[in-house]
C-alpha positions as a Markdown table, in Angstrom:
| # | Residue | x | y | z |
|---|---|---|---|---|
| 1 | Val | 6.5 | -6.0 | -39.1 |
| 2 | Glu | 5.2 | -8.3 | -41.8 |
| 3 | Arg | 4.3 | -11.1 | -39.3 |
| 4 | Thr | 2.7 | -8.7 | -36.9 |
| 5 | Leu | 0.5 | -7.3 | -39.6 |
| 6 | Ala | -0.5 | -10.8 | -40.7 |
| 7 | Asn | -1.6 | -11.6 | -37.2 |
| 8 | Gly | -3.0 | -8.1 | -36.3 |
| 9 | Arg | -6.6 | -9.3 | -35.9 |
| 10 | Thr | -5.5 | -12.2 | -33.8 |
| 11 | Leu | -4.1 | -9.9 | -31.2 |
| 12 | Phe | -7.6 | -8.6 | -30.5 |
| 13 | Asp | -9.2 | -12.0 | -30.8 |
| 14 | Leu | -7.1 | -13.1 | -27.8 |
| 15 | Leu | -8.3 | -10.3 | -25.5 |
| 16 | Pro | -11.4 | -10.7 | -23.2 |
| 17 | Gly | -14.5 | -10.3 | -25.4 |
| 18 | Gly | -12.3 | -10.6 | -28.5 |
| 19 | Phe | -13.6 | -13.7 | -30.2 |
| 20 | Pro | -16.3 | -13.6 | -31.3 |
| 21 | Pro | -15.9 | -9.9 | -31.2 |
| 22 | Asp | -18.1 | -8.2 | -28.6 |
| 23 | Pro | -19.3 | -4.8 | -29.9 |
| 24 | Ala | -20.0 | -3.7 | -26.3 |
| 25 | Ser | -16.4 | -4.4 | -25.2 |
| 26 | Pro | -14.2 | -1.5 | -24.2 |
| 27 | Ala | -11.7 | -2.8 | -26.8 |
| 28 | Ala | -14.2 | -2.7 | -29.7 |
| 29 | Pro | -13.4 | 0.8 | -31.0 |
| 30 | His | -9.6 | 0.1 | -30.8 |
| 31 | Arg | -10.1 | -3.1 | -32.8 |
| 32 | Thr | -12.0 | -1.1 | -35.4 |
| 33 | Ala | -9.2 | 1.5 | -35.7 |
| 34 | Ala | -6.6 | -1.3 | -35.9 |
| 35 | Glu | -8.5 | -3.2 | -38.6 |
| 36 | Arg | -8.9 | 0.1 | -40.6 |
| 37 | Ala | -5.1 | 0.4 | -40.5 |
| 38 | Leu | -4.7 | -3.2 | -41.6 |
| 39 | Asp | -7.1 | -2.7 | -44.5 |
| 40 | Glu | -5.9 | 0.7 | -45.7 |
| 41 | Leu | -2.2 | 0.9 | -44.8 |
| 42 | Ala | -0.6 | -2.5 | -44.4 |
| 43 | Glu | 0.4 | -2.9 | -48.1 |
| 44 | Asp | 1.6 | 0.7 | -48.8 |
| 45 | Asp | 2.9 | 1.8 | -45.4 |
| 46 | Pro | 3.5 | -1.2 | -43.2 |
| 47 | Glu | 5.5 | 0.6 | -40.6 |
| 48 | Arg | 2.8 | 3.1 | -40.0 |
| 49 | Ala | 0.2 | 0.4 | -40.0 |
| 50 | Val | 2.0 | -1.7 | -37.4 |
| 51 | Gly | 2.5 | 1.4 | -35.2 |
| 52 | Ile | -1.3 | 2.0 | -35.3 |
| 53 | Val | -2.1 | -1.6 | -34.6 |
| 54 | Trp | 0.3 | -1.7 | -31.6 |
| 55 | Glu | -1.0 | 1.6 | -30.2 |
| 56 | Gln | -4.6 | 0.5 | -30.5 |
| 57 | Trp | -3.8 | -2.9 | -28.9 |
| 58 | Arg | -2.1 | -1.2 | -25.9 |
| 59 | Asp | -5.1 | 1.2 | -25.5 |
| 60 | Ala | -7.5 | -1.7 | -25.7 |
| 61 | Ile | -5.7 | -3.5 | -22.9 |
| 62 | Ala | -5.8 | -0.3 | -20.8 |
| 63 | Gln | -9.5 | 0.2 | -21.3 |
| 64 | Leu | -10.2 | -3.5 | -20.5 |
| 65 | Arg | -8.2 | -3.1 | -17.2 |
| 66 | Ala | -10.0 | 0.1 | -16.3 |
| 67 | Ala | -13.3 | -1.8 | -16.8 |
| 68 | Gly | -12.2 | -4.6 | -14.5 |
| 69 | Ala | -12.1 | -7.2 | -17.3 |
| 70 | Phe | -8.9 | -8.9 | -15.9 |
| 71 | Gly | -10.4 | -9.3 | -12.4 |
| 72 | Asp | -9.1 | -8.7 | -8.9 |
| 73 | Arg | -5.6 | -9.3 | -7.4 |
| 74 | Ala | -4.7 | -12.9 | -6.8 |
| 75 | Glu | -1.5 | -14.5 | -5.4 |
| 76 | Gly | 0.5 | -17.7 | -6.2 |
| 77 | Ala | 4.1 | -18.6 | -6.0 |
| 78 | Val | 7.1 | -19.3 | -8.3 |
| 79 | Ala | 7.6 | -23.1 | -8.1 |
| 80 | Gly | 10.4 | -23.4 | -10.6 |
| 81 | Leu | 12.7 | -21.4 | -12.9 |
| 82 | Phe | 14.3 | -22.8 | -16.1 |
| 83 | Leu | 16.7 | -21.8 | -18.8 |
| 84 | Gly | 18.7 | -23.6 | -21.5 |
| 85 | Asp | 21.0 | -23.5 | -24.5 |
| 86 | Gly | 18.3 | -24.0 | -27.0 |
| 87 | Gly | 15.6 | -26.7 | -27.3 |
| 88 | Val | 13.8 | -28.5 | -24.6 |
| 89 | Pro | 13.8 | -29.5 | -21.8 |
| 90 | Lys | 15.3 | -26.5 | -19.9 |
| 91 | Arg | 17.4 | -26.9 | -16.8 |
| 92 | Phe | 16.3 | -25.9 | -13.3 |
| 93 | Ala | 17.6 | -22.8 | -11.5 |
| 94 | Glu | 16.9 | -21.4 | -8.0 |
| 95 | Gln | 17.3 | -17.8 | -9.2 |
| 96 | Val | 17.4 | -16.0 | -12.5 |
| 97 | Glu | 18.0 | -12.5 | -13.7 |
| 98 | Val | 15.4 | -11.2 | -16.1 |
| 99 | Ser | 16.2 | -8.4 | -18.6 |
| 100 | Trp | 14.0 | -6.8 | -21.2 |
| 101 | Ser | 14.7 | -9.7 | -23.6 |
| 102 | Gly | 14.1 | -12.5 | -21.0 |
| 103 | Val | 16.1 | -14.8 | -18.7 |
| 104 | Arg | 19.8 | -14.0 | -18.8 |
| 105 | Gly | 21.6 | -17.1 | -20.2 |
| 106 | Asp | 18.5 | -18.6 | -21.8 |
| 107 | Arg | 18.7 | -19.1 | -25.5 |
| 108 | Gln | 16.1 | -20.0 | -28.1 |
| 109 | Glu | 17.1 | -22.4 | -30.8 |
| 110 | Asp | 14.4 | -21.3 | -33.3 |
| 111 | Arg | 14.9 | -17.5 | -33.5 |
| 112 | Arg | 12.2 | -17.2 | -36.3 |
| 113 | Asn | 9.4 | -18.3 | -34.0 |
| 114 | His | 10.8 | -17.6 | -30.6 |
| 115 | Gly | 12.7 | -15.0 | -28.6 |
| 116 | Arg | 11.0 | -11.9 | -29.8 |
| 117 | Pro | 10.3 | -9.1 | -27.1 |
| 118 | Trp | 6.7 | -10.2 | -26.6 |
| 119 | Gln | 8.0 | -13.7 | -26.1 |
| 120 | Ala | 10.6 | -12.7 | -23.5 |
| 121 | Leu | 9.3 | -15.2 | -20.9 |
| 122 | Cys | 7.3 | -18.4 | -21.1 |
| 123 | Leu | 5.1 | -19.1 | -18.1 |
| 124 | Trp | 3.1 | -22.2 | -17.2 |
| 125 | Ser | 0.9 | -23.6 | -14.4 |
| 126 | Gly | 2.5 | -26.2 | -12.2 |
| 127 | Glu | -1.0 | -27.6 | -11.6 |
| 128 | Val | -1.5 | -28.2 | -15.3 |
| 129 | Val | 1.7 | -30.1 | -15.5 |
| 130 | Asp | 0.7 | -32.2 | -12.4 |
| 131 | Glu | -2.6 | -33.1 | -14.1 |
| 132 | Leu | -0.8 | -34.2 | -17.3 |
| 133 | Ala | 1.7 | -36.3 | -15.3 |
| 134 | Ala | -1.2 | -37.9 | -13.3 |
| 135 | Ala | -2.8 | -38.8 | -16.6 |
| 136 | Gly | 0.3 | -40.9 | -17.5 |
| 137 | His | 2.3 | -38.4 | -19.6 |
| 138 | Pro | 6.1 | -38.3 | -19.0 |
| 139 | Ile | 6.2 | -34.6 | -18.4 |
| 140 | Asp | 7.9 | -32.5 | -15.7 |
| 141 | Pro | 8.2 | -28.7 | -15.1 |
| 142 | Gly | 10.6 | -27.2 | -17.6 |
| 143 | Ala | 10.1 | -29.9 | -20.1 |
| 144 | Ala | 7.9 | -27.9 | -22.4 |
| 145 | Gly | 10.2 | -24.9 | -22.5 |
| 146 | Glu | 8.6 | -22.7 | -19.8 |
| 147 | Asn | 10.9 | -20.3 | -18.0 |
| 148 | Val | 8.7 | -20.0 | -14.9 |
| 149 | Ser | 6.5 | -22.6 | -13.3 |
| 150 | Ile | 3.7 | -21.0 | -11.2 |
| 151 | Arg | 1.5 | -22.5 | -8.6 |
| 152 | Gly | -1.6 | -21.2 | -6.8 |
| 153 | Leu | -3.0 | -19.0 | -9.5 |
| 154 | Pro | -6.4 | -19.5 | -11.2 |
| 155 | Trp | -4.9 | -20.3 | -14.6 |
| 156 | Glu | -8.1 | -19.5 | -16.5 |
| 157 | Arg | -7.4 | -15.9 | -15.5 |
| 158 | Val | -3.9 | -15.8 | -17.0 |
| 159 | Val | -4.8 | -14.5 | -20.4 |
| 160 | Pro | -3.4 | -12.0 | -22.8 |
| 161 | Gly | -3.4 | -8.5 | -21.3 |
| 162 | Thr | -3.1 | -9.6 | -17.7 |
| 163 | Gln | -0.1 | -8.4 | -15.7 |
| 164 | Leu | 1.9 | -10.4 | -13.1 |
| 165 | Leu | 4.6 | -9.5 | -10.6 |
| 166 | Leu | 7.2 | -12.3 | -10.3 |
| 167 | Gly | 9.4 | -11.3 | -7.4 |
| 168 | Glu | 11.0 | -8.1 | -8.7 |
| 169 | Val | 9.9 | -8.6 | -12.3 |
| 170 | Lys | 6.7 | -7.2 | -13.7 |
| 171 | Val | 5.4 | -8.8 | -16.9 |
| 172 | Glu | 2.3 | -8.6 | -19.2 |
| 173 | Val | 0.9 | -11.7 | -20.8 |
| 174 | Ser | 1.1 | -11.1 | -24.6 |
| 175 | Ser | -0.2 | -14.3 | -26.1 |
| 176 | Tyr | -0.7 | -18.0 | -25.7 |
| 177 | Ala | 2.3 | -20.2 | -26.6 |
| 178 | Val | 1.2 | -22.5 | -29.4 |
| 179 | Pro | 2.7 | -26.0 | -28.9 |
| 180 | Cys | 5.0 | -27.5 | -31.5 |
| 181 | Lys | 6.3 | -31.0 | -32.4 |
| 182 | Lys | 9.3 | -30.6 | -30.2 |
| 183 | Asn | 6.9 | -31.1 | -27.3 |
| 184 | Ala | 5.6 | -34.4 | -28.6 |
| 185 | Gly | 7.9 | -36.5 | -26.4 |
| 186 | Trp | 6.2 | -35.3 | -23.2 |
| 187 | Phe | 3.0 | -37.0 | -24.2 |
| 188 | Ser | 2.4 | -40.7 | -24.2 |
| 189 | Asp | 0.6 | -40.6 | -27.5 |
| 190 | Gly | 2.7 | -37.8 | -29.0 |
| 191 | Ser | -0.4 | -35.5 | -29.1 |
| 192 | Phe | 1.1 | -32.1 | -28.1 |
| 193 | Asp | -2.0 | -30.3 | -29.3 |
| 194 | Arg | -3.7 | -31.1 | -26.0 |
| 195 | Ile | -2.0 | -28.0 | -24.5 |
| 196 | His | -3.3 | -25.7 | -27.1 |
| 197 | His | -5.4 | -22.9 | -25.7 |
| 198 | Arg | -8.4 | -24.0 | -27.7 |
| 199 | His | -8.8 | -26.8 | -25.2 |
| 200 | Gly | -9.2 | -24.4 | -22.2 |
| 201 | Pro | -6.8 | -23.1 | -19.5 |
| 202 | Val | -4.0 | -25.6 | -20.2 |
| 203 | Ser | -1.7 | -23.5 | -22.4 |
| 204 | Arg | 1.6 | -22.0 | -21.7 |
| 205 | Val | 1.7 | -18.2 | -22.1 |
| 206 | Tyr | 4.3 | -15.7 | -23.4 |
| 207 | Ala | 4.9 | -12.5 | -21.6 |
| 208 | Thr | 6.6 | -9.1 | -22.3 |
| 209 | Val | 8.9 | -7.8 | -19.6 |
| 210 | Leu | 7.7 | -4.4 | -18.2 |
| 211 | Glu | 10.2 | -4.2 | -15.3 |
| 212 | Pro | 13.4 | -6.3 | -15.2 |
| 213 | Gly | 14.9 | -7.8 | -12.1 |
| 214 | Thr | 15.5 | -11.0 | -10.1 |
| 215 | Val | 13.2 | -13.9 | -9.6 |
| 216 | Thr | 13.8 | -16.6 | -7.0 |
| 217 | Val | 12.0 | -19.9 | -6.5 |
| 218 | Gly | 9.4 | -19.3 | -3.7 |
| 219 | Asp | 8.8 | -15.7 | -4.6 |
| 220 | Val | 5.2 | -14.5 | -4.5 |
| 221 | Val | 3.5 | -14.2 | -7.8 |
| 222 | Val | 0.8 | -11.5 | -8.0 |
| 223 | Leu | -1.8 | -11.5 | -10.7 |
| 224 | Glu | -3.1 | -8.1 | -11.5 |
| 225 | Pro | -0.9 | -6.3 | -8.9 |
| 226 | Glu | -2.8 | -3.1 | -9.4 |
| 227 | Gly | -6.2 | -4.8 | -9.2 |
C-alpha cells in the first residue's frame, strides 16, 4: 500500500497521454480523482486512498480503450518461454503453466522489488534483443529475466494498459520493467540503462494475469484482442 501510494501519480504518467498530462485525455478526470485521494487521504487513511487510486486507474484504462487509445488488433508469436530459481538468466521452456501469480515454477530472488501481482509476467520483444546482440552485446532471449519472448508485434504499442492474449493466457501490461545492475553483464559496456523506457520502445514490460492457462512456444500472441 505504501509503495503504491508513493507511485500513484506515476501509474497515470505511464498511460497514453499521461506525461505530460493531457487535459483532453479520457483518463484526465480519473487522474484528478486519484490525485485528490493521494493528497487528502494517503496519510490518514492509506487503505481507502489506495482503493480509490486503483479504481480510478482501472476506469482510466477502460475509458482509454473505449476511445481507441490502444489501437487495433495486431498479431505476433511466442518465440521463447523462460523460468528460473531466482536471478538471471532464466532457462528456456517449450511450455509453461501461468497462474494468477505468474509462471508456475518461476521464482523471484528479490521479493521486495519483484513478484507482486502486477509483475506476474515479464514480457520482451525478441526483435529488441536481436538489435542489441547485433550491436555487439552478449545478450540472448531470457538473459534479462523475461518470461515471454515475443516476435512480430509493434513493440511501441505494448504500453501500460494494453491487453495481450498469449495462447490461453490473457494479460494486461501494468508497467515498464526498470532495468537493474543484475542486467549489466548482458551489455558490452555494462550500461543496462539503455533498455530503460525513456529511450523508446526497448523496455521489458510487466503484466498482470487476467486469465490463467497454458502458453506454448509458437502460440499466437494477440495485441488488443478485443480491438
